[in-house]
Every structure is written in C-alpha cells, then in structure tokens.
C-alpha positions in Angstrom: -35.1 29.2 79.2 -38.4 30.7 80.4 -39.8 33.2 78.9 -40.2 35.7 81.7 -35.7 35.0 82.3 -35.5 35.2 78.1 -37.1 38.7 78.9 -34.9 39.6 81.7 -31.3 38.3 79.8 -33.0 40.9 76.7 -33.3 43.6 79.6 -29.7 42.8 81.4 -28.3 43.1 77.6 -28.7 47.0 77.4 -27.1 48.1 80.7 -26.5 52.2 80.8 -22.7 53.2 79.4 -22.6 54.2 83.7 -23.9 51.1 84.9 -21.9 50.1 87.6 -21.3 46.9 87.2 -19.1 43.0 89.0 -17.0 42.2 86.3 -14.6 39.7 88.3 -14.4 38.2 91.4 -12.8 36.4 94.4 -12.6 34.7 97.8 -9.9 33.5 100.4 -12.4 31.6 102.8 -12.7 28.9 105.4 -13.4 26.9 101.9 -10.1 27.8 100.6 -7.7 29.9 99.2 -9.3 30.7 96.4 -12.2 31.5 94.4 -12.7 27.5 93.0 -12.4 26.4 96.8 -14.9 28.3 97.8 -17.7 27.6 95.1 -17.0 23.9 96.1 -17.7 24.1 100.1 -20.7 27.1 99.2 -22.0 24.4 96.4 -21.6 21.5 98.7 -22.7 23.1 101.5 -19.2 22.0 104.2 -18.9 22.9 107.7 -15.7 24.7 108.6 -15.2 24.5 112.3 -12.0 22.6 113.0 -9.4 23.0 116.2 -7.5 26.5 115.8 -4.4 25.0 116.2 -0.5 26.8 115.8 -2.8 30.1 116.5 -0.7 32.1 118.8 -1.5 32.3 122.3 -4.3 31.0 124.6 -8.0 31.1 123.1 -11.6 31.3 124.9 -12.6 29.0 122.9 -10.1 25.5 120.9 -12.2 26.0 117.1 -12.2 28.5 114.8 -13.7 28.4 110.4 -10.1 29.4 109.2 -8.6 29.7 106.6 -7.1 26.3 105.5 -3.2 26.0 104.4 -3.0 30.1 104.4 0.4 29.9 104.7 2.0 34.0 103.7 5.3 33.0 102.6 4.2 30.5 100.3 1.4 32.6 98.6 3.1 36.1 98.4 6.9 34.9 98.5 9.5 35.6 101.2 10.2 39.1 99.8 9.2 41.7 102.5 6.1 39.2 103.7 8.6 39.1 107.1 6.3 41.2 109.1 3.3 41.0 107.0 -0.1 40.7 109.7 -2.6 38.3 108.4 -5.1 41.4 107.7 -3.0 42.3 104.3 -1.7 39.2 103.9 -5.6 37.8 103.1 -6.1 41.0 100.7 -3.1 41.1 99.0 -3.4 37.0 98.1 -6.7 37.7 96.9 -6.0 40.6 95.0 -3.5 38.2 92.9 -6.1 36.1 92.2 -8.2 38.7 90.8 -5.6 40.4 89.3 -3.6 37.7 87.2 -4.1 34.5 85.7 -3.0 30.8 86.8 0.9 31.8 86.1 0.9 34.6 87.4 0.7 36.9 84.9 -1.0 40.0 84.8 -4.6 39.5 83.4 -6.9 41.9 83.9 -6.2 45.7 82.8 -5.4 49.2 85.1 -4.4 52.3 84.7 -4.0 55.0 87.6 -7.0 55.6 88.1 -7.2 52.5 89.2 -8.7 52.3 93.0 -8.3 50.0 96.1 -10.9 50.1 98.7 -10.5 47.7 101.6 -13.7 47.0 104.3 -12.5 46.5 108.0 -13.2 46.6 111.7 -10.0 47.9 113.4 -6.7 46.5 111.0 -4.6 43.9 112.1 -5.4 43.9 116.2 -2.6 40.8 116.8 -0.2 44.2 115.5 -1.2 46.8 116.9 -1.9 44.3 120.6 1.2 43.3 120.3 3.0 46.7 119.8 1.3 47.6 123.2 2.4 44.7 124.9 6.1 45.1 124.3 5.1 49.1 124.8 4.3 48.2 128.1 6.7 44.8 129.5 10.2 45.7 127.8 12.3 47.9 129.2 11.6 50.3 128.0 8.2 52.3 126.5 9.8 52.6 123.0 11.0 49.0 123.0 9.7 47.7 120.2 9.4 46.3 117.1 9.7 49.3 114.8 9.3 47.0 111.5 5.4 46.2 112.7 4.7 49.9 113.6 3.4 50.2 110.0 2.0 47.0 109.3 0.4 48.3 112.4 -1.6 50.7 110.8 -4.8 51.0 109.6 -5.0 51.9 105.7 -2.2 49.3 105.6 -3.6 46.2 104.2 -5.4 48.5 100.8 -1.5 49.9 100.9 -0.5 47.0 100.2 -2.4 45.5 98.0 -2.3 48.8 95.4 1.9 49.1 96.0 2.2 45.0 95.1 0.1 45.8 91.7 1.0 49.3 91.4 -2.8 50.6 91.2 -2.3 54.3 91.6 -6.4 56.0 92.3 -8.4 56.0 95.2 -6.9 53.9 97.9 -9.1 54.2 100.6 -9.7 51.8 103.7 -13.8 51.8 106.1 -13.5 50.4 109.1 -17.5 49.6 109.6 -18.0 46.4 110.9 -20.1 43.2 109.8 -21.4 46.1 107.0 -17.4 46.9 105.8 -18.1 44.9 102.0 -21.0 47.2 100.8 -20.1 50.0 102.4 -16.7 49.3 100.2 -19.0 48.9 97.7 -21.0 51.5 97.7 -17.9 53.7 98.0 -16.4 52.9 94.4 -19.8 53.3 92.8 -20.2 57.2 93.9 -16.1 58.0 93.1 -17.1 55.5 89.8 -19.7 58.2 89.2 -18.0 60.8 89.3 -15.1 60.3 87.1 -12.2 59.9 89.8 -11.6 55.9 89.4 -12.0 53.9 86.5 -12.0 50.7 87.8 -12.3 49.6 92.0 -10.9 46.4 93.8 -13.5 46.5 96.6 -14.2 44.3 99.7 -13.5 43.4 103.1 -11.1 41.5 104.8 -10.8 40.1 108.4 -8.3 37.6 110.5 -8.7 35.6 112.8 -6.2 36.1 115.8 -6.8 35.1 120.0 -6.8 39.3 120.3 -10.1 38.8 117.5 -11.5 36.2 119.4 -10.9 37.6 123.0 -12.4 40.6 121.9 -15.2 39.0 120.8 -15.9 36.7 123.5 -16.0 40.1 126.2 -17.9 41.8 123.8 -20.8 38.9 123.7 -23.8 40.3 124.8 -25.4 39.1 128.1 -27.2 36.0 127.8 -25.3 35.6 124.3 -22.8 32.9 123.9 -19.8 33.6 122.2 -19.6 33.3 118.1 -17.2 30.6 116.3 -15.0 32.5 114.7 -13.9 33.0 111.1 -11.9 34.3 108.7 -11.5 35.6 104.8 -11.7 38.1 102.2 -13.6 38.8 99.4 -12.0 41.2 96.4 -14.8 42.1 93.5 -13.6 44.2 90.3 -16.0 46.6 89.8 -16.4 49.0 86.4 -18.8 51.0 84.6 -20.9 49.3 82.1 -19.7 51.3 78.4 -16.1 50.4 79.7 -16.1 47.2 81.4 -13.0 45.3 80.2 -14.6 42.3 81.1 -17.8 40.2 81.1 -20.1 41.6 83.9 -21.6 38.9 86.2 -23.8 41.9 88.1 -25.3 44.6 87.5 -25.0 46.9 90.8 -28.8 47.9 90.9 -28.8 49.9 94.5 -26.6 49.7 98.1 -28.2 50.9 100.9 -27.1 52.0 104.8 -28.7 53.6 107.4 -28.1 53.2 111.1 -30.3 51.5 114.4 -30.7 54.5 116.2 -33.9 53.2 117.7 -32.2 49.8 119.3 -34.5 47.9 116.7 -32.8 46.1 113.6 -35.8 45.0 113.0 -37.4 48.0 111.6 -33.9 49.6 110.7 -33.3 46.4 107.9 -37.1 46.7 107.1 -36.9 49.9 106.0 -33.1 49.2 104.2 -34.5 46.8 102.3 -37.5 48.6 100.8 -35.1 51.8 100.2 -32.7 50.1 98.3 -35.5 48.0 96.0 -37.2 51.3 95.9 -34.4 52.9 94.1 -33.7 50.1 92.2 -36.6 49.7 90.8 -37.6 45.7 91.5 -39.6 43.7 94.0 -39.5 41.6 96.9 -41.1 39.8 95.0 -38.7 39.6 92.1 -35.8 38.8 94.5 -34.0 35.0 93.6 -31.9 34.9 95.5 -31.6 36.7 99.8 -28.3 36.7 101.8 -28.5 37.7 105.4 -24.9 38.3 107.2 -26.1 35.2 109.6 -24.4 37.7 112.6 -24.3 36.4 115.8 -26.6 37.5 118.2 -30.0 39.9 118.6 -28.9 42.0 115.7 -28.4 39.4 113.5 -31.6 37.0 114.0 -33.9 40.6 113.2 -31.7 40.4 110.3 -32.8 37.1 109.3 -36.6 38.0 110.4 -36.9 41.0 108.4 -35.7 39.2 105.0 -37.7 37.3 105.4 -40.8 38.8 105.6 -40.0 40.6 102.7 -38.6 37.6 99.8 -40.1 34.8 98.5 -38.9 32.2 100.9 -37.8 30.4 98.1 -35.5 33.3 98.2 -34.2 32.3 101.5 -32.7 28.5 100.6 -30.6 29.6 97.3 -27.2 30.7 98.6 -26.6 28.6 102.0 -26.4 30.3 105.6 -23.6 32.5 106.2 -23.4 30.7 109.3 -21.1 27.8 107.5 -18.0 30.3 107.5 -18.5 31.5 111.5 -18.7 35.3 112.2 -16.3 36.1 109.5 -17.0 40.4 111.0 -15.8 42.5 108.4 -15.8 40.7 105.5 -18.3 39.1 106.2 -20.8 41.0 103.5 -17.9 40.9 101.0 -17.9 36.8 100.5 -21.5 36.8 100.9 -21.5 38.7 97.4 -19.4 36.0 96.6 -21.6 33.4 97.8 -24.5 34.7 95.6 -22.3 35.1 92.0 -21.0 31.7 93.2 -24.2 29.7 93.8 -26.2 31.7 90.3 -22.6 30.7 87.7 -24.3 27.9 88.4 -27.6 27.9 87.7 -29.3 29.1 84.5 -32.5 29.9 85.8 -30.0 32.8 87.3 -30.2 34.8 84.4 -31.3 38.3 84.7 -32.8 37.5 88.4 -32.8 39.8 91.3 -30.3 39.2 93.9 -30.2 41.1 97.6 -27.4 40.6 100.2 -27.8 42.2 104.1 -25.4 42.7 106.2 -25.7 44.3 110.3 -23.3 45.3 112.4 -24.0 44.9 116.9 -23.0 48.5 116.7 -25.9 49.5 115.0 -24.8 50.0 111.0 -27.1 48.7 108.6 -26.8 48.3 105.1 -28.0 46.1 101.8 -27.5 46.0 98.4 -30.1 44.8 95.0 -27.8 43.3 92.1 -28.9 42.6 89.0 -27.8 38.8 87.7 -26.3 38.8 84.2 -26.1 35.4 83.1 -24.4 32.0 84.4 -20.8 31.5 83.2 -19.5 28.6 85.6 -15.7 28.5 85.3 -15.8 25.7 87.6 -14.9 28.3 90.6 -11.7 29.3 88.4 -10.0 33.1 90.2 
C-alpha cells in the first residue's frame, strides 16, 4: 500500500462519532436479484438488455433491462403478495437482503428509531393506470380492484418494507426522479443528525412496466430516441460512526442538490459538485472514482461532460457506465452508489479514497454525493 493511501486510511480510522457512514448495501438489478450478482455483473461489464418477455401489455420497444428471475411469490412467499406491485416487491426483497442473513434470520439489530426512506418517481405506474382503466371501462366507476388501492399509494413500498421488518422509525417516500436516491441519502443524514433516527434503510427503486415504458416513450425530447429502460432497487444501511454496529465501508462527506432554473444542466452540475467538494473539504483532483448517472438525453450528456471536466480522467474509468443497466430512472442514484462500493471492495487501492456520485433529471433536478471509501472488504458480493 502506498504512503498516500496509508495516510488516508489512518485519517479515516479517526471518524467523528457523528459522521454518517454506510455499513451495509445491496442491489436488486438487471444483473440479478442480489448483491453478489450485481457485483459480478458490474465487474464483468455485462450487457443486460433482453427481450421484455412476460411483461403485460404492448410495449413501444421489444427490449428492456429487467431483473432476471424476479418472481415475487418465490422471493417473498405467498402470504400477502397476491396483489403486491413490482415496485414494492423490489424494495422488500432488497430490505430482506440488507437485514437478514443467508438463512433468513435477522442479522442487523434495529430499534424503535430505525427509519426507512425510499426514493421513487411516481409509485407503481402499472397499479395506478390499471385502477384508472378499470374505473373508466367497467360498468360502474367504483367497480375497481379494492385490494390494489393501498398498493397504489405513493408510500406503499417504504411502508411495506417497514412493516415486514418491524421498523418503527420515521418512514418517508421521496419523489425525485433520477436524483431520488441522493435525496433519500440526504434526508437520512439530516434526520439522524437531528436525533430523530438512530439508523436508516435508505435508497430508491423503479419498476419496469408497460405503463412506465409508454410514459417514457412519449416524454422523449424532440430529436432524441426512446431510452432503453431498466429497473431495480439500491438500498443502503446508514448510521453514525460512533454507534455503528456494522463495519463502515464509506463515510458520507457531503450531499448537495439544486434545481437547474437556467436550462443549463452542465452549469448546474458543475456548481453542485463544486459546492459538495468544498463542503467535504476535498479537491476535484482527489476524486478517485466518479459515477455519473448516464441519464438519457441532453441532461445526461451535459452531466457527463461537466463531471469529466472536473475530475481526473482515470476516475471516470474505474466504475463501469450505468448505461449497462438501462435507464433505471428513480433507482439510478442508489445503484450508482452500490456500483462505487462494489468496485471499491475489489480494489485495495480504494482505501481512504474519494468517490463522487452525480445524478440529473430531465425536470431540472441535480444532486451529488461525496463519499470517503474506507477500505477494500471484498465479501464476494454477499448481501
């Protein structure tokens, strides 16, 4: 290990008690249903696009990046899953992996102030549109599947995960599109800092469906092509370093967000990153790994160009492009953080280094996070 890295490791070993750290993570993604599959697929830079077989309804494109083998009843059991939407199921499967061991036993201690915050776009579009269709086409407007009404609420995924694991702390859903994962991380940071929560399950999720595919198809800017869509859920366990029960894998140095009101996404990303780096007390040249969102369209290209102009070129090559997963929309930022951590686990030189994660949304939202990686702890991708 080099002298510079050794010094960085020594500094990060002296974390302040209130420093927010990541002590666990998992990802349900087009690479597979667990963290091991995500890590293996990412490091191999596997393509995930495949025919969208089995998806109900006509699609604008025959291909998508779906989570392979995602059978809700097989993964979560038959009880209470008959009407469960795919979005909630993604979050529940990820929460199982984060809190339980391979035998299904609780592996992480929680208390009455363990919270859940999940970032989404608009909830389960398939459930919402199905209910609307039934109301408009059935004999009476109120002849709808009443059992799916609770599932169609925006906060169902976060609530379902909390109920499944008896988590009684603050429970929140944030709708922020592609920056949702970073907004969720910042929300958890603030509430833990205020003493309102002891630890948080935080992340973001997106489901693929015919309704989602058509919405994205008609929302494409003129001159742009319809993006290849993906789905998934990234989930982190975050807590203060002073009371952390798990081994920290990264420290959250700064999280910033802003709105591009000037229709200049590159300038907004640049300003957001510079502010985050300043608050984190690090220089752009110190960034060891940078992971843009690879969002489709003009905003995504501007984001990539802005990040490339700020950080060393080598930093952009260390984490494979998120384009491998397709456009995962609200799940993007959390899966980006998972990607950074997966790469760092397999590289001893990551210890003490700085990672940058950025995200943009076509509606003008911009966000970024600066992390200090705390050493390679490769566990073979086990959840």
